[in-house]
Structure formats: C-alpha cells, structure tokens
N, C-alpha and C positions, 0 to 999 in steps of 0.2 A: 636437623633440629627445628628448622623453620617449618617443615611439613608436620612434625609432631605437635608443635605448638599452635600452628594456625589451623591445621586440618584434623589430625588424629585425636589428640587429647587436649584441646585448648582450655577446657575447664580445670584441668590439673596443672599442665605445664605453664600456661600463660595467664593464670588467674590474676596475678598482680597487674598485668597490662590492662585488664578491664578497669581496675581502679585508677590507673594512670590516665586512661582515656576519659573516664568519667570526670576526674579532677580538671583535665584540660577543657572538657566540654563546659563545665561550670564556669571556668574562667573566660573562655571565648564567647560563650552564648549568654551568660548571666552576669559576667563581671565579678564573679566570686572566686578570687584566686587564693590558693593555699598560701599560708603565712601572711599575705597582705590582708586577708579578710578574716583570719582566725588562726588558731593553733593548728599545727601540723606535725605528723609523725616523722617527717624527713626534714633535713636542713634545706634552706631556701634555694640553694643551687640545684637541687633535684628538679626544679621546674624546667631548667634548660633542656636536658635530654627528653623529658616528657613532652615539652612543647615542640621540640624538633620533630618528634614522631607524629605530631598532629597534622603534618602535611599529608598523611594518608587518610585523614578524616577522623572526626571524633564521634560519628554516629554509629549505627549498627553496621555489622559486616566486619571483614578482616583487614580493612585498609590500614588501621592503626597498627595492628600486630605485624603486618608485612613491612611497614615503614620502620618500625622499631627493630625488627630483625635485620633489615638491610643496614641500618645505622650501626648495630652491634657488629655485624659482619665486616663492615668497613673499618671500624675501630680495631677489631681483632687482626685484620690484614695489616694495618699500620704497625701493630705490635710485632707481627711476624717480620716485617721489613726492618724494623728497628733491631730486632734480635739478630737478624742476618748481618747487620753492620755494627753489632755491639762492641767488638774489640776496638774499632776505630772511634766510635762515639764515646766510649767510656774511659779510654786511657789517653793520657797526653802523648805517649809514645808507645803504640802497640808493639809488644815483643814478638819476635819471630819464634814461634813455638815448635815449628817443624812437624806439625800434625796434619799438614795439607796432603791430600792424596794427589798423585800425578794427574794433571789436567783439570783439577777441581778449581772452580772459580771462588768457592766459599769454603773456608776452613771447616774442619769437623765440628769444632765447638759451637759456632753459630748455627750450623745446620741441626745439631743435636738439640740445642735450645729451642729453635723454631719448631721442630717436630714434637718436642716434649710439650710445648704450648698447645699445639693442635691436638695432640693425644689427650691432654688434660681436659680440654673443652669437650671432646667427644665422650670421654669417660664420665664427666660430670653431667653431661646430657642437657636437656631443655633448661635446667636451672641456670646453666652457664650463659643463656641468652635471654630468658624471659624475666629477669629481675634487674633492679636498679644497680646491683653490684656488677652486672655485666658491663656497665659503662665505666665503672671505676677501675676494673682489673687491667685493661690495656693502658689506661693512664698511669697506673702504678708501674707497669713494665717499662714504659718510657721514662718515668721519673727515676727509677732505680738505675737504669742504664746511664742516665746523665748525672747521677748523684755527685760524682767527684769532679768530672771535667766541666760541667755546667751546673753547679749547685744552685744558682739562682733560678734558672729555668726549672730544674727539678723541684725545688721548694715551692715554686708557684704552681706547678702541676699538681703536686701532692696537696697543697692548700685548697686548690679548686676542687680536687677530688673529695676532700674532707667536707666541703660545703654541698657535695652531692650525696655522699654516704660517709659517715664519720670515720670509718676504718682506716683510710690513709693517713689521718692526722698523727697517730702515734709512730708511724714509720719515719717521721722527721727526727725522732730521738737518735737513732744511730748515725744519721747524717749530721746532726748538730755536733756529735762527738768526733766525726771523721774529717771535718774540714778545719782549716787553720783559723778562718775568720767567720765563726758561726753566726754572730749577730748580723754581720753585713750580708753574708752569702746565703743564709738559711732563714733566720728569724725575720729579717726585714722584708724579703720578698713574700714570705707567707703572710706577714702582717698586712702588706699592701693589698694582696688579693682579698684577705678577710675584710679589710676596710672598704674595698670596692663593693663587695657583695653586701655588706652591712649597709653601706650608703644607699644602694639601690633599693633595698628593702625599706629603709627608713623613709626615703623619698616617696615610696609607694604607699606609705601609711601603715606598714606592718612592723614598725619598730618594737612594739610591745610583744610581738609574737616571734621575734627573731630567733630566740633560743628556746622556743617551746619544745623542740624535739628532744632536748636534754631531759625533760621530765617524763617522757613517754615510757621509760623503763620502770618507773616507780610502782605502777599499778600491776605489773606483770607477775604471774606466778611462775612455777617451774615448768618450762615448755618440754614437751615429750622428747624432743631431739637433743636437749641440752646434755652435755657431758656429765654435769653434776646430778642429773636426774637418773643416771644409769641404775643405781641400786633400787629405786622405786620402779623403774621400768622392768627390772628382773622380778621384783616382788609381785608386780601386777599379773605375772603369768599364772600364779597360783593363789594369790590372796585377793579377796574381794574388798579388803580395807583400802586398797590403792585404786583410785579411779582415774580414768582418762576423760576429761571434760572439755567440751568446746567452749572457748571464750569468744563469744560472738563479736564483742566490741573490738577485740584485738585480732580477730581472725586467726586464732591459733588453738592448738590442743594442749592442755596443761595437765600435769600430774597432781593429784590431790590425795593426801593420806597423812599419816602421822609423821611429822617432821618435814614434809615436802615444802610447806611455805617457809619454814625456818631455813631450809637449804637455799631457797630463792633469796631470802633476805641476806644470808651469809655471802652468797655469790655476788649480790649487789655491792657489798663492801670489798670482797676479794678482787672484784674486777678492777677497781682503782688501785688496790695494793699490788696487784700483779703487774700493772704498768710501772709502778714505782720500783718494784723488784727488778723488772727487766732493765730499767734505766740504771739501777745500782750495779747490776751485773755488767752491763755494757761499759759503764764508767770504770769499773775495776779491771776489765779486760784491757781497755785502752791504757790505763796506768800501768798494768803489769807488763804489757808488751814493751813499754819504754820507747826510747828514741827511734828504734827500728820501725815503729808504727808510721812515722812521718817520712822515713826513707824508702819504704817499700809500698808502691802504689797498689800492688795486688793484695798486700796485707790489709790495706784500708778498704778495698773493694770487698774482700772476703768478710771483713767486719760489718760493713753495711748490709750485705746480703744475709749473713747469719743473724744480724740484729733484726732485720726486717722479718725474717722467718720466726725468730723468737717472739717478737711482739705480736705478729699476726696469729700465731698458734695460741699464745696466752689469751688473746682476746676471744678466742673460740672456747678454749677449755674452761675459762672462768666466767663464762657468759650464761646467764639463766635463760636465754632465749634459744640460741643454737640452731637457728633456721638453716636449711640445707645450702642456701646460697652463700653462707659465710665461708664455706670451704673454698670458694673462689678466691679468697684472700691469700691462699697458700701458694698459688701458682707463680706469681711474679718473681719472688726471690729465687726459686729453683731454676726457672727457665733463664733468667738473667745470669745466674752463676754458671750454668752449663754453657751458655753462649760465650761467656768470658773465659771458659776453660779453667775455672777455679777447681782445685783438688778437693776430694773427700765429700762430694755431693751425691754419690750414687745411692747410698742408703736413704738419704733424704728424698731424693727423686722417686724411688720405689715406694716409700711410705706415702708420699703425697699422691701419686697416681693411684695407689691402692685405696686411699681414703676417698678420692674422687669417684672411683668405680663403685665402692660400697655405698656412697651417698646417693648415686643414681639408682641403685637397687632399692634403697630406702624410699627415695622420692624421685619420680612419681610412682614407680612400678609396684612397690610393696607397702605403700603408706596405709592403705585401707586394711591390709592384713595386720599391720602393727597396731592400728587402732582397735582391731578386733582381738588382739592378744594372741595371734598365731606365733608359736615359739620360734620357728625357723626364721621368719622375717624379723622378729624382734631381736634375735641373736645377731643378725647382720648389723643392726644399728648398735648393739652393744659392742661388737667387734670394732666397728668404725670408731666409737668413742674411746675404746682402749687404745687404738692406733693413734688417735690424736694426742693422748697423754704420752705415749711412747715417743711421738715426734717432738713434743715439747721437751722432754727429758733429754732426748738425743741432741737436739739443737743446743740446749744449755751446756751439755757436756762437750760438744764440739767447740763451742766458744771458749770454754775454760781450757780445754786441751790445747787448742791452737795458741792461746796466750802463753801457756806454760812452755810449749814447744819452741815458740819464737824467742821467748826469754832465754831458754836454755841454749839455743843456737847462737844467740848474741853473746852470752856469757862465755861460751867456749870457742868463739871465733878468734883465730890467731890475729895478733896485731898486724895492721896494715892490709887486712883482707877486707874488701868492700862488702857492704851489706847486700849488694846485688848478686854476689857469687853464690 
C-alpha cells in the first residue's frame, strides 16, 4: 500500500495527504495553523498525527507520505499486538476455551482476529493508510479491547480519537451502558481529555473555531458514494436528469437531480436520529438481558462489540457523505470479537471483508468509471451499499436475538444453577 500511495497512484490513493502536508507547511512556515487561525473541516486533535508526519518534510517530494505511511504501519502493528493478547487484556479472568492447538503459543481466536485485521487492511487498500481515519482505526481496536477491564483508559483513547476524527465518539454509547459506574469510568475520562484538547486550543487563540468542524456537513449535497444516493446512482445510468457534479470547495463528487438535495437534507436529520435509535436499542437490550448481564463478562463484551458495530454501520448508512475511508470504521468491532472468541460473528466478518474489498474496487480502481457512468463499476458500488444495509439489519437482529436468548436461558435455568454454567 505504501508503494501504491507513494509511487504508483499518489494522486488518487494519497490525495488527502497532500492537503495534510500543505496545512502543516502553513503552520510551520507561516504560523497559520488549522483551528487556531480559522475554521477547519477536522477536529483540533487531527493536527497531532498530521504534525507527526511532518518529520518527513512539508515541501515537495514524498517524504511526508513516507513518514505518514510508517506512522500508520506502526499503529496497525500495535493493533495486531493488542489483538494477539486480547483475551488477557479484555477479561478480568480469561476463560480456558480449549481451542488451543498443540504447541501453539497463541490461541486460535487472537490469531484469527489479528489475521482478519491484516486482511481487512489489504482488502480496503490504499484508503486504509492514506486517510485520517487510518490513525483512528487502531486506536479504536485498543479502546474496544480495554472497554471493560480498563474502561477509563478505553474512554480516554476513544475521546482522543473523537478529537482526531469524530467517528469514535458514538462508540462510547455501548460502553456507558456496559460498565457499573459509567460517570466515573467513562464520562469523566472522556470529559477530561476533551477539556485538555479544548484548553490547548483556547490558549492558542482558536477558541471561537473549536467546534467549527461540526458545521462542515451543512453545506454538503448527496455524495456519490453515499448509501442514500443509491437510487440516484442507478437512475444516472440511463437518465440525463441526474448529474454527477464536482464540488470543488468540498473536494467531492455529488449527485444532483429531482429529490437529491431533499435526500441529503433528510439524511442530515436521520444521522442524528439513527444515533438516538441505536442508543435506545442498546438500552433495551441491556434491560431485557436482566441481571445476567452483570454476571456474565462475555455477555457484556459481546454487547459492547455488537453495539460498536451497530453504531459504526449506522453512521455510514445514514450519512450523506459516504467517503470510502468510512468503511475503516467497521473493522475494529469484528477483529476484537474474533480475538475474544465471541460466538456468532462469522457472518458479520464475511460481510465486513466483502464490503472492504468492494470499496477498494470502487476507490481507487473504478472511481473514474463510476463518474463516467459505466454500468459494471457502478453496480459494484450499488452492491457495496446494499451490503452495508444488510450489515446494519443483521447487527440489530443479532443484538435483539442475543438479548432474547439470554433472557430465555435465565428464565429456564434450574434453581441453584450458576449463571456461568
């Protein structure tokens, strides 16, 4: 992926890195820093990884791209290491599952999770490295592994990730519901990290721009990759009334036609409602599960991972942007669940890996064909979008089914039989 982004197709694969490099050049050479000197599309914490890559230089050449790629490779390697030790790091008392192969140093589950993480990155392709989301993804892996055993560390990591790219923030929802002291162990650490970031920005003179990233979605239309744009994407194959137009200010391609802007506006509202609906379903699942939820650590781990998958998928399905790097949000819950040996994740893993592969076909390899209205390439994107909806429905169903199953098992458990049996 480094070769693709730095040498083969840098203008496609690593286009965003040229923007990051330019912003850091402005800061280091002209004193004009994002957020501190004006509004910015990203949260203030995004400056940290962008500035870290500046050790490779902010001038012409590939130094910045190489430094960024090495930083992401190191973060991904840390995620692999954490996945290989996930059962010990995640549980207060790791169970003896009996799935070890003779002579194996690492159980099957952790190895499967680590290999799935590597496979996902390869299937997603250059997007898995050349975007800001590539910084956040390994942080989320570590945060989910530590979600129950070290909730304060987990909450702090997810909060910092939120100040880099907003997507990790909603993942705190299932964690808040899965710990006994959510205010102390989740809300407070996240608030402390947010206060520290906000304080640095205010001291730097950018207080009035601190939350400017929240308004960046308002002016957007319906992006061509968005799940909600699928009907217009299909209609554009034969109808000239649907247009694919380049938005130079936002550096995206948008769909325009009858009802397209209306759909973008509706998705803007549904995006918030979807998060609320996810929170409501998670609350219901926890209540329905009953006391066994607090007795069974694996039940809570499964709840956190399914909840993270539910929220992450909803953020993509109900998003009017739908950029290809968003698919990177789906990896962490799957690979952590596999590493922990949680049951009933095979279908989810297959769907996620398939979505990643289809996304790489769409971008960067077939993007020009889609913009030109070539049916085959367009249908790959349509299929990818349908798979995302299927993943969302499947995840919600698994949460619901698991709650009912555990409730039924508790109801029919003979008296005196422990919940661990």
